[in-house]
Backbone bond lengths (Angstrom), bond angles and torsions (degrees), N, CA, C in turn:
res aa  C-N    CA-C-N  psi(-1)  N-CA   C-N-CA  omega(-1)  CA-C   N-CA-C  phi
1 M - - - 1.522 - - 1.540 110.52 -
2 N 1.367 116.40 128.13 1.427 119.10 -176.11 1.504 114.05 -65.20
3 A 1.316 119.02 146.10 1.472 122.28 179.54 1.512 108.05 -71.12
4 P 1.296 120.10 140.05 1.529 122.35 -177.08 1.569 107.96 -66.00
5 L 1.270 112.30 147.83 1.501 118.73 176.93 1.491 113.57 -69.50
6 R 1.329 115.48 134.59 1.462 120.19 170.35 1.456 113.62 -83.91
7 A 1.307 115.91 159.22 1.419 119.98 -178.29 1.529 109.87 -111.52
8 S 1.258 119.27 128.18 1.427 122.38 172.84 1.484 112.00 -66.04
9 P 1.355 118.40 141.90 1.457 120.27 177.52 1.503 113.26 -56.82
10 L 1.374 117.90 -19.93 1.424 129.29 -176.00 1.486 112.93 -100.78
11 H 1.285 119.57 -0.64 1.419 119.65 -173.94 1.502 114.65 -54.65
12 D 1.347 119.64 -42.45 1.454 122.03 -179.53 1.460 116.49 -66.66
13 A 1.349 114.23 -20.87 1.446 121.32 177.98 1.570 112.16 -83.91
14 L 1.334 117.96 -8.95 1.355 124.78 -176.18 1.512 115.44 -114.45
15 A 1.319 112.00 32.04 1.532 116.75 -170.95 1.485 117.43 -57.09
16 A 1.321 115.76 -30.00 1.497 123.85 178.90 1.530 115.26 -84.39
17 A 1.253 119.54 6.29 1.394 123.66 -174.01 1.552 113.51 -79.00
18 Q 1.354 115.88 157.31 1.423 120.84 163.87 1.577 108.49 -89.35
19 W 1.308 118.15 136.58 1.389 120.32 -168.01 1.557 113.95 -111.05
20 T 1.324 115.53 148.39 1.502 121.90 166.01 1.484 103.66 -134.04
21 T 1.333 117.25 -178.56 1.486 122.11 -179.90 1.483 110.20 -131.93
22 I 1.402 116.01 121.76 1.359 125.09 176.33 1.533 110.49 -131.58
23 N 1.272 112.89 132.82 1.605 117.19 179.23 1.566 107.82 59.20
24 Q 1.272 119.13 40.17 1.432 122.36 177.06 1.578 110.76 62.54
25 M 1.373 118.32 24.92 1.431 119.00 -179.26 1.551 104.69 -129.85
26 Q 1.266 117.75 137.62 1.468 125.70 170.75 1.590 105.63 -67.21
27 V 1.373 114.78 126.18 1.428 120.16 -175.35 1.566 107.56 -128.61
28 A 1.375 112.91 134.67 1.484 116.02 177.01 1.462 110.45 -72.73
29 S 1.357 113.10 114.51 1.465 118.70 178.45 1.576 113.04 -83.73
30 H 1.309 112.44 -33.58 1.493 119.76 172.69 1.533 107.16 -147.98
31 I 1.346 112.47 144.94 1.487 121.17 173.36 1.557 109.05 -95.30
32 G 1.274 117.13 -55.46 1.448 124.40 174.08 1.491 108.89 -102.83
33 T 1.302 119.98 -151.69 1.400 124.22 174.67 1.518 109.49 -81.72
34 P 1.347 123.11 158.22 1.466 119.68 -175.86 1.509 108.98 -56.26
35 T 1.300 118.26 -39.95 1.500 120.08 -178.26 1.590 110.37 -62.53
36 E 1.338 116.54 -42.27 1.452 121.88 -179.64 1.535 111.04 -65.08
37 D 1.342 118.36 -42.52 1.378 123.68 179.30 1.557 111.89 -65.46
38 R 1.317 113.19 -44.55 1.517 116.09 175.73 1.538 113.63 -59.09
39 A 1.295 116.71 -37.41 1.381 119.77 -176.83 1.561 112.56 -65.68
40 K 1.346 116.13 -28.37 1.484 122.15 177.67 1.530 112.37 -67.00
41 L 1.342 116.36 -23.93 1.433 120.61 177.71 1.586 114.75 -70.24
42 Q 1.356 112.22 -16.02 1.484 118.62 174.92 1.570 111.79 -70.03
43 T 1.272 116.04 -20.99 1.529 119.58 -178.91 1.563 106.94 -118.89
44 I 1.404 113.41 -79.54 1.446 118.28 177.48 1.533 110.29 -157.51
45 A 1.227 118.64 131.33 1.489 126.64 178.92 1.521 111.18 -125.28
46 L 1.295 112.59 141.58 1.541 117.66 172.50 1.457 111.23 -124.91
47 A 1.349 117.25 144.54 1.468 122.75 -175.56 1.515 111.19 -140.87
48 D 1.231 113.70 149.32 1.570 119.97 178.16 1.504 109.98 -80.35
49 L 1.273 117.68 123.22 1.467 124.14 173.90 1.498 111.55 -116.00
50 S 1.288 120.06 25.56 1.472 122.37 -172.15 1.577 107.70 -71.66
51 H 1.286 119.89 -13.77 1.536 121.37 -175.50 1.602 108.01 -78.35
52 L 1.312 118.45 -16.83 1.530 117.14 179.99 1.458 108.01 -67.56
53 K 1.353 111.62 142.19 1.497 120.61 -178.63 1.542 108.63 -81.33
54 R 1.377 112.10 139.01 1.455 117.39 -179.28 1.546 108.16 -147.02
55 C 1.314 112.33 160.44 1.438 117.34 175.21 1.549 108.86 -154.36
56 G 1.313 118.11 159.70 1.456 121.80 177.58 1.561 110.65 -126.78
57 L 1.269 112.81 162.01 1.510 118.43 176.26 1.525 107.38 -158.08
58 K 1.360 112.16 151.22 1.526 118.47 176.84 1.504 106.70 -149.80
59 G 1.355 112.77 167.67 1.441 120.87 178.10 1.491 111.33 136.94
60 L 1.313 116.24 160.17 1.499 122.63 -176.80 1.474 110.99 -61.17
61 D 1.331 121.34 -27.93 1.430 123.54 -179.87 1.528 111.80 -105.75
62 A 1.312 121.22 14.90 1.359 122.88 -176.55 1.618 113.66 -63.47
63 E 1.365 112.38 -47.83 1.389 118.48 -179.98 1.567 115.83 -58.57
64 A 1.372 108.66 -47.17 1.519 114.67 175.95 1.515 113.52 -60.08
65 W 1.306 113.14 -42.31 1.498 117.48 -179.83 1.469 112.37 -62.48
66 L 1.360 118.14 -44.10 1.449 121.40 178.08 1.504 109.88 -57.41
67 K 1.309 118.84 -48.83 1.445 122.99 177.07 1.563 112.19 -56.04
68 S 1.344 113.64 -37.77 1.532 116.22 176.95 1.470 114.96 -64.42
69 V 1.299 117.30 -21.64 1.487 121.32 178.13 1.484 112.10 -106.24
70 D 1.304 118.86 20.90 1.418 130.82 169.90 1.629 109.93 68.30
71 I 1.359 112.67 40.58 1.424 116.29 170.76 1.585 108.02 -121.43
72 E 1.324 114.73 123.16 1.474 117.86 -172.93 1.501 107.23 -97.59
73 P 1.300 123.05 106.81 1.468 122.40 179.26 1.532 113.29 -73.03
74 P 1.310 116.80 161.31 1.490 119.73 172.49 1.500 109.69 -59.70
75 T 1.352 116.44 153.73 1.354 118.24 178.86 1.506 116.21 -88.60
76 A 1.310 120.32 -18.20 1.422 124.38 -175.90 1.614 108.01 -112.37
77 I 1.293 112.30 148.14 1.557 118.18 173.95 1.581 107.79 -66.44
78 N 1.285 112.47 148.72 1.453 121.22 -177.29 1.510 111.41 54.76
79 Q 1.323 113.10 49.22 1.497 120.03 170.85 1.480 107.77 -142.26
80 W 1.364 115.43 154.77 1.436 121.66 -178.83 1.530 110.01 -125.97
81 A 1.297 115.36 162.74 1.431 122.07 177.91 1.484 111.85 -139.91
82 P 1.328 121.23 151.93 1.510 119.56 178.99 1.566 110.53 -67.30
83 L 1.323 116.63 152.56 1.405 123.24 178.01 1.458 110.83 -135.23
84 G 1.351 118.64 113.43 1.439 123.07 -173.97 1.548 108.26 65.74
85 K 1.276 117.82 -148.79 1.483 123.19 -177.64 1.523 114.75 -67.64
86 C 1.356 117.65 -48.96 1.440 118.97 -175.76 1.504 113.71 -141.74
87 G 1.256 117.17 8.28 1.495 122.48 179.51 1.566 105.46 -81.76
88 L 1.354 111.09 -179.13 1.477 119.86 176.18 1.565 112.20 -150.79
89 I 1.325 112.35 155.05 1.452 119.59 174.27 1.514 104.38 -127.76
90 A 1.356 119.87 129.95 1.402 128.52 177.87 1.521 114.80 -111.95
91 R 1.325 119.95 147.49 1.451 121.34 175.38 1.538 101.57 -110.89
92 L 1.309 112.48 111.78 1.487 118.70 -177.52 1.535 110.57 -91.53
93 A 1.277 120.01 -21.61 1.477 127.34 178.84 1.506 108.31 -154.06
94 A 1.303 114.85 178.49 1.453 117.35 -179.34 1.504 113.20 -57.83
95 S 1.383 120.27 -30.99 1.418 121.31 -178.27 1.502 110.10 -134.51
96 E 1.324 120.42 26.52 1.440 123.47 175.65 1.574 112.90 -125.92
97 F 1.310 112.84 132.70 1.546 119.32 -173.94 1.495 106.40 -133.51
98 F 1.443 107.19 155.58 1.457 122.50 -177.76 1.483 106.52 -130.98
99 I 1.354 118.97 132.86 1.424 122.06 -177.76 1.571 107.50 -127.54
100 E 1.338 117.68 134.19 1.493 119.49 171.30 1.477 108.20 -135.86
101 D 1.404 112.57 135.46 1.491 122.02 179.16 1.520 107.57 -93.34
102 N 1.395 111.24 157.22 1.435 115.95 161.39 1.605 103.10 -95.33
103 A 1.330 109.98 171.30 1.496 117.56 177.38 1.533 112.16 -55.77
104 G 1.380 116.53 130.18 1.464 114.59 179.53 1.533 112.81 102.86
105 Q 1.271 116.32 -18.39 1.480 121.66 174.63 1.509 111.85 -99.71
106 D 1.372 118.21 156.00 1.423 118.46 -177.16 1.533 112.72 -135.68
107 Y 1.371 116.30 28.38 1.450 118.55 178.96 1.595 109.64 -66.16
108 A 1.224 119.64 -40.55 1.512 121.26 -178.93 1.530 109.11 -63.83
109 D 1.303 116.08 -45.00 1.451 117.76 -178.87 1.485 112.02 -63.09
110 R 1.380 114.26 -47.10 1.485 117.98 -178.03 1.534 109.80 -62.04
111 I 1.358 119.05 -41.05 1.466 122.14 -177.81 1.499 107.83 -65.13
112 H 1.318 117.25 -43.74 1.474 120.46 -176.50 1.539 107.46 -65.30
113 T 1.340 118.30 -43.60 1.433 116.97 178.51 1.475 117.67 -61.91
114 Q 1.331 116.30 -43.50 1.434 121.66 176.87 1.517 114.73 -64.91
115 L 1.348 115.60 -42.49 1.459 120.04 172.58 1.580 114.95 -58.25
116 G 1.322 112.46 -35.97 1.461 122.09 177.69 1.510 112.48 -58.15
117 R 1.294 113.84 -34.65 1.504 119.27 174.78 1.462 117.93 -70.70
118 G 1.365 113.53 -17.22 1.475 121.70 -175.08 1.393 113.01 96.43
119 V 1.365 120.63 121.70 1.428 126.56 177.39 1.539 105.90 -127.92
120 P 1.311 122.20 117.80 1.492 125.08 -177.94 1.590 108.37 -55.68
121 G 1.264 116.21 133.64 1.424 122.92 177.78 1.512 118.42 73.87
122 V 1.368 116.41 10.66 1.498 120.49 -176.72 1.573 106.09 -136.20
123 T 1.304 115.93 128.68 1.451 120.63 -179.13 1.562 111.04 -115.16
124 P 1.286 122.96 129.10 1.496 121.92 177.63 1.465 109.93 -70.03
125 V 1.332 117.45 145.40 1.479 123.71 177.44 1.548 106.38 -119.16
126 L 1.395 114.65 119.34 1.484 116.30 -178.61 1.559 107.53 -70.72
127 R 1.417 110.20 134.30 1.476 116.32 178.28 1.566 105.54 -125.07
128 Q 1.285 115.38 108.15 1.478 120.48 177.05 1.557 108.69 -121.39
129 D 1.274 115.05 41.02 1.478 123.45 -173.57 1.481 111.04 -64.03
130 A 1.333 119.65 150.54 1.478 126.11 153.76 1.571 107.16 -75.92
131 A 1.270 116.24 139.00 1.457 119.98 -177.63 1.473 109.77 -128.28
132 I 1.399 117.38 133.03 1.476 120.89 -173.55 1.556 105.40 -131.87
133 A 1.292 114.09 140.04 1.507 121.36 168.31 1.499 109.94 -104.82
134 L 1.339 114.15 140.19 1.468 123.14 175.48 1.519 107.09 -121.69
135 S 1.261 117.50 120.67 1.444 121.43 -176.54 1.565 114.49 -138.45
136 G 1.338 114.57 136.10 1.451 118.60 178.84 1.512 114.58 135.32
137 P 1.301 118.86 165.62 1.462 119.97 -173.87 1.546 114.35 -65.60
138 L 1.370 117.40 -18.46 1.425 119.81 -172.37 1.523 110.64 -106.79
139 V 1.375 116.71 19.20 1.509 117.93 177.63 1.554 109.71 -61.55
140 N 1.269 117.14 -42.77 1.486 116.95 -177.43 1.549 110.98 -64.61
141 E 1.426 114.18 -32.96 1.458 115.04 175.54 1.405 116.37 -60.52
142 L 1.393 115.49 -41.24 1.453 121.42 -179.96 1.610 105.98 -66.62
143 L 1.236 119.42 -40.80 1.403 121.35 -179.48 1.527 115.81 -62.56
144 L 1.309 111.42 -37.70 1.485 118.06 175.01 1.523 111.22 -61.08
145 Q 1.235 119.94 -27.85 1.510 123.01 -179.58 1.526 111.36 -89.12
146 T 1.328 118.55 -11.66 1.497 119.59 -173.76 1.505 115.95 -126.17
147 C 1.329 116.88 -5.33 1.462 120.44 -167.26 1.586 108.65 -150.28
148 S 1.337 117.44 139.02 1.412 119.54 -175.87 1.589 111.37 -88.49
149 F 1.327 114.66 -7.83 1.515 116.95 -176.97 1.534 109.87 -73.15
150 N 1.329 114.91 141.47 1.414 120.29 178.92 1.565 111.26 -91.54
151 F 1.281 113.77 94.78 1.487 122.70 -177.37 1.429 108.62 -74.21
152 A 1.344 123.98 -24.86 1.495 125.38 179.91 1.510 109.67 -61.75
153 A 1.264 117.60 -26.79 1.502 120.33 -174.06 1.500 112.31 -86.04
154 I 1.319 119.13 -2.83 1.518 123.16 -175.67 1.532 107.36 -80.43
155 N 1.433 110.57 140.46 1.397 117.20 173.56 1.634 104.76 -101.02
156 L 1.406 112.29 109.94 1.416 115.35 -172.12 1.595 110.71 -69.99
157 A 1.234 115.04 -21.36 1.471 118.54 179.94 1.561 111.75 -58.92
158 T 1.330 117.56 -21.93 1.455 122.24 -177.39 1.527 112.00 -87.83
159 R 1.332 117.88 -2.33 1.396 127.43 -179.37 1.535 108.76 51.81
160 P 1.302 117.16 66.71 1.446 120.29 -172.22 1.573 112.10 -85.70
161 I 1.321 118.39 159.06 1.436 124.79 174.51 1.570 103.46 -119.32
162 V 1.321 118.70 140.40 1.394 126.16 178.30 1.513 112.92 -120.51
163 M 1.284 114.59 122.65 1.450 118.43 174.01 1.570 104.85 -106.07
164 T 1.331 111.19 118.16 1.433 117.69 -173.71 1.493 112.93 -150.67
165 S 1.341 119.46 -168.59 1.402 122.01 -179.00 1.592 106.32 -127.39
166 I 1.338 115.45 130.78 1.459 117.83 174.06 1.519 107.42 -119.42
167 I 1.404 117.73 124.96 1.405 123.37 -168.27 1.492 117.59 36.36
168 G 1.324 113.21 45.19 1.447 123.98 175.60 1.541 115.78 81.25
169 V 1.363 117.54 7.91 1.435 123.40 176.95 1.448 111.64 -103.97
170 S 1.318 118.32 125.42 1.517 120.08 179.06 1.570 107.97 -68.85
171 V 1.279 114.91 130.90 1.537 118.20 179.33 1.550 105.30 -135.38
172 L 1.431 107.42 155.93 1.454 119.24 162.91 1.538 106.85 -103.86
173 L 1.265 119.65 130.91 1.411 121.13 -169.58 1.532 108.78 -133.87
174 I 1.371 118.39 132.64 1.454 119.64 171.45 1.551 108.51 -116.19
175 P 1.320 114.96 113.46 1.501 117.13 175.97 1.519 109.61 -80.92
176 G 1.375 112.67 146.22 1.468 116.10 179.15 1.542 106.00 -161.96
177 A 1.327 112.31 -167.46 1.487 117.72 -177.79 1.477 106.29 -156.20
178 R 1.391 112.16 148.74 1.424 121.70 175.07 1.631 105.60 -125.68
179 N 1.311 115.60 117.75 1.470 117.11 -179.68 1.508 113.05 57.39
180 N 1.391 113.97 38.18 1.489 118.99 -176.36 1.445 116.39 69.43
181 V 1.341 121.20 8.84 1.412 124.02 173.22 1.441 112.10 -104.70
182 P 1.345 119.70 135.59 1.457 121.41 -178.91 1.526 112.73 -53.91
183 F 1.298 119.22 134.27 1.467 126.07 177.55 1.494 107.60 -142.30
184 Y 1.307 121.48 104.93 1.407 125.56 -171.90 1.527 108.88 -118.22
185 Q 1.317 115.58 144.49 1.513 123.66 176.22 1.531 106.65 -119.92
186 L 1.340 113.53 135.10 1.412 116.92 176.54 1.546 109.99 -135.88
187 W 1.337 114.19 155.54 1.502 121.40 179.06 1.552 107.13 -132.13
188 C 1.300 112.18 145.68 1.487 120.07 177.60 1.480 110.05 -145.42
189 D 1.354 116.11 164.93 1.479 121.27 176.39 1.539 105.19 -65.11
190 A 1.297 111.58 134.12 1.482 119.18 -178.46 1.454 118.33 -54.51
191 T 1.363 115.16 -26.19 1.447 121.52 -178.73 1.568 109.92 -63.19
192 Y 1.362 115.47 -29.76 1.482 118.74 -172.65 1.542 108.03 -102.16
193 A 1.312 118.27 5.02 1.496 120.85 -168.51 1.539 112.43 -61.81
194 V 1.312 119.66 -48.19 1.481 119.95 -175.83 1.530 110.52 -68.00
195 Y 1.327 114.48 -39.81 1.517 118.10 178.65 1.536 111.26 -61.50
196 L 1.337 119.01 -43.53 1.401 124.94 178.37 1.525 111.97 -61.48
197 W 1.421 112.36 -51.23 1.431 123.22 -178.32 1.520 111.48 -56.49
198 E 1.298 117.92 -46.52 1.411 124.02 -176.41 1.485 113.99 -63.03
199 H 1.355 114.30 -39.75 1.475 119.01 -178.80 1.536 108.48 -75.10
200 L 1.342 116.52 -39.93 1.498 115.70 175.11 1.451 116.43 -66.07
201 R 1.342 119.15 -38.10 1.445 127.60 174.29 1.590 110.66 -57.93
202 E 1.325 113.51 -44.85 1.489 116.41 -177.15 1.478 112.09 -63.50
203 I 1.381 112.68 -43.54 1.494 118.88 -177.63 1.544 107.62 -70.15
204 A 1.336 118.51 -38.04 1.465 120.29 -179.25 1.584 109.55 -65.03
205 E 1.255 115.92 -36.86 1.512 121.32 176.09 1.531 112.54 -64.64
206 E 1.359 116.73 -38.44 1.447 120.53 175.23 1.488 112.73 -64.73
207 L 1.275 116.00 -28.50 1.441 124.11 -178.79 1.607 111.52 -86.95
208 G 1.274 114.22 -5.50 1.497 117.53 175.95 1.528 113.71 99.62
209 G 1.399 113.55 10.12 1.431 119.34 175.78 1.506 115.76 -115.99
210 G 1.296 119.36 -135.99 1.424 123.72 176.04 1.510 113.59 146.07
211 A 1.374 115.65 -165.52 1.395 121.33 -177.40 1.501 114.52 -78.34
212 V 1.345 118.87 139.31 1.462 125.56 178.15 1.478 110.34 -128.83
213 G 1.374 115.51 164.84 1.452 120.56 174.16 1.554 112.74 -84.61
214 L 1.375 114.78 171.95 1.443 119.96 -177.65 1.516 108.54 -63.59
215 A 1.309 120.05 -36.83 1.435 120.82 -179.39 1.476 115.65 -56.58
216 T 1.332 114.37 -28.80 1.514 119.09 176.32 1.518 113.75 -77.60
217 I 1.350 114.72 -41.17 1.485 118.79 179.17 1.469 111.15 -65.46
218 S 1.344 117.01 -35.82 1.533 125.26 -179.75 1.530 106.94 108.29
219 P 1.370 114.40 147.54 1.422 118.56 -178.50 1.548 111.27 -77.63
220 N 1.292 120.24 -10.31 1.481 122.49 179.75 1.480 109.75 -92.34
221 I 1.354 119.33 92.00 1.412 126.43 -170.84 1.522 109.79 -95.78
222 N 1.320 116.56 107.03 1.467 123.45 172.80 1.426 108.69 -166.92
223 P 1.342 118.61 139.44 1.517 121.15 -169.68 1.536 113.92 -62.59
224 E 1.393 120.39 -13.72 1.466 115.94 178.86 1.498 110.31 -132.40
225 Q 1.296 118.95 30.13 1.442 122.35 173.98 1.501 107.17 -70.77
226 S 1.343 117.06 143.31 1.448 122.88 179.96 1.532 108.99 -110.74
């Protein structure tokens, strides 16, 4: 029996999309035509990444346990590191971690399954975030209009994580770049997903860009993929 499809928190905001299915979730592959979607990357594009699998964990023994299963977490708080080909692991606090896989990886599933059996000193953290990618030369212009944090001062080489507010919504944000073009990933509570998306999309359209499908952003999701 096939697993039931999951719904992205942003599904209703993407009614005009062309759909595919990844990780048992309907994913917008294109919003406009492929040519229209690619053109938005010349200014700013946003895409729904909520289909990617993720998990969280915390506890005094969380770091040691991750190392015991061959996952090396970042050494500093509010820092991330690559995981596998295109996934990532982030340290959100001294003993709290966040993992996200790209399609084809199974770190999040394996961690979730093992923690479900019980690991002393480690507690699973449910992650049902909405996830959004922002890509293009005008990403920082959009953030200047929606967020008080100074992203221009960030050293991307340190792989930082930013916990901030965008138009009043608390977000976890990883700034990065692909081929010297800004590529940011952000996560927020699913309850506020459509509100945040609609505001970001409106500003992106004013800047000459807009929403695109996953096929345009690329299947290799990681803030510093080239």
